[in-house]
C-alpha positions as CSV (number, residue, x, y, z in Angstrom):
1,M,3.3,-7.5,-0.3
2,M,4.1,-3.9,-1.0
3,I,6.3,-2.9,-4.0
4,S,8.1,-0.1,-4.3
5,A,6.8,3.5,-5.8
6,E,9.1,3.2,-8.7
7,G,7.8,-0.2,-9.5
8,Y,4.1,0.5,-8.8
9,K,4.5,3.2,-11.2
10,S,6.2,1.3,-13.8
11,M,3.2,-1.1,-13.4
12,H,0.8,1.2,-14.5
13,E,2.7,3.5,-17.1
14,S,0.8,2.0,-20.4
15,D,-2.7,2.5,-18.5
16,S,-5.4,4.4,-20.0
17,I,-6.6,7.7,-19.0
18,D,-9.8,5.6,-17.5
19,E,-7.5,3.0,-15.9
20,L,-5.4,5.1,-14.2
21,I,-8.7,6.8,-13.1
22,A,-10.3,3.7,-11.9
23,E,-6.6,2.9,-10.1
24,R,-6.9,6.4,-8.3
25,K,-10.7,5.9,-7.1
26,Q,-9.5,2.2,-5.6
27,L,-6.6,3.8,-3.8
28,V,-8.9,6.4,-2.5
29,G,-11.3,3.5,-0.9
30,E,-8.2,2.0,0.6
31,L,-7.2,4.7,2.1
32,E,-10.5,5.5,3.8
33,Q,-10.9,2.1,5.1
34,L,-7.2,2.2,6.6
35,E,-7.9,5.9,7.8
36,K,-11.0,4.3,9.7
37,I,-8.8,1.5,11.4
38,V,-5.4,3.9,11.7
39,R,-7.1,6.9,13.4
40,K,-9.0,4.2,16.0
41,N,-5.6,3.1,17.0
42,D,-7.6,0.1,18.0
43,K,-4.7,-2.5,18.5
44,N,-7.0,-5.5,18.7
45,D,-8.1,-5.1,15.2
46,D,-6.6,-8.0,12.9
47,S,-5.5,-5.5,10.6
48,W,-2.7,-4.9,13.1
49,N,-1.7,-8.7,13.3
50,E,-1.0,-8.3,9.4
51,S,2.3,-7.4,8.1
52,P,2.8,-4.7,6.9
53,G,0.5,-3.4,9.5
54,P,-2.2,-0.9,8.4
55,D,-0.4,2.0,9.1
56,V,2.5,1.1,7.0
57,R,-0.3,0.3,4.0
58,Y,-1.1,3.7,4.5
59,Q,1.6,5.4,4.0
60,M,2.6,3.0,0.7
61,T,-1.0,3.4,-0.6
62,L,-0.3,7.2,-0.5
63,T,2.6,7.0,-1.9
64,Y,0.7,5.0,-5.0
65,L,-1.6,7.8,-4.9
66,I,1.2,10.2,-5.4
67,Q,2.5,7.7,-8.5
68,I,-0.9,7.4,-10.2
69,C,-1.5,11.4,-9.7
70,E,1.9,12.1,-11.6
71,L,1.0,9.4,-14.2
72,L,-2.8,11.1,-14.7
73,W,-1.1,14.4,-15.4
74,A,1.5,13.7,-17.6
75,R,-1.3,11.8,-19.8
76,F,-3.6,14.6,-19.5
77,S,-1.0,17.3,-20.2
78,S,0.3,14.8,-23.7
79,E,-2.9,13.7,-24.5
80,M,-5.7,16.2,-24.0
81,S,-6.5,19.6,-25.6
82,W,-7.9,22.1,-23.5
83,D,-8.4,24.5,-26.4
84,K,-10.9,22.4,-27.7
């Protein structure tokens, strides 16, 4: 089941920087797997029998990655001092 981008972002708003980085890595791994499925476009792959299909999961995972990157950007901007 997919959730909205806003719902996904709200689930991670209180995550630490380390948790956000771990989530980003996990999303990138998912994207790499989905890219293999979607790009080969083999409709006989069992992934195409799932709902939502890998093409939709790919698009949503990209959207989730955007949300995590926005949270990371905000967290780094507010918590990290680049002057040190």
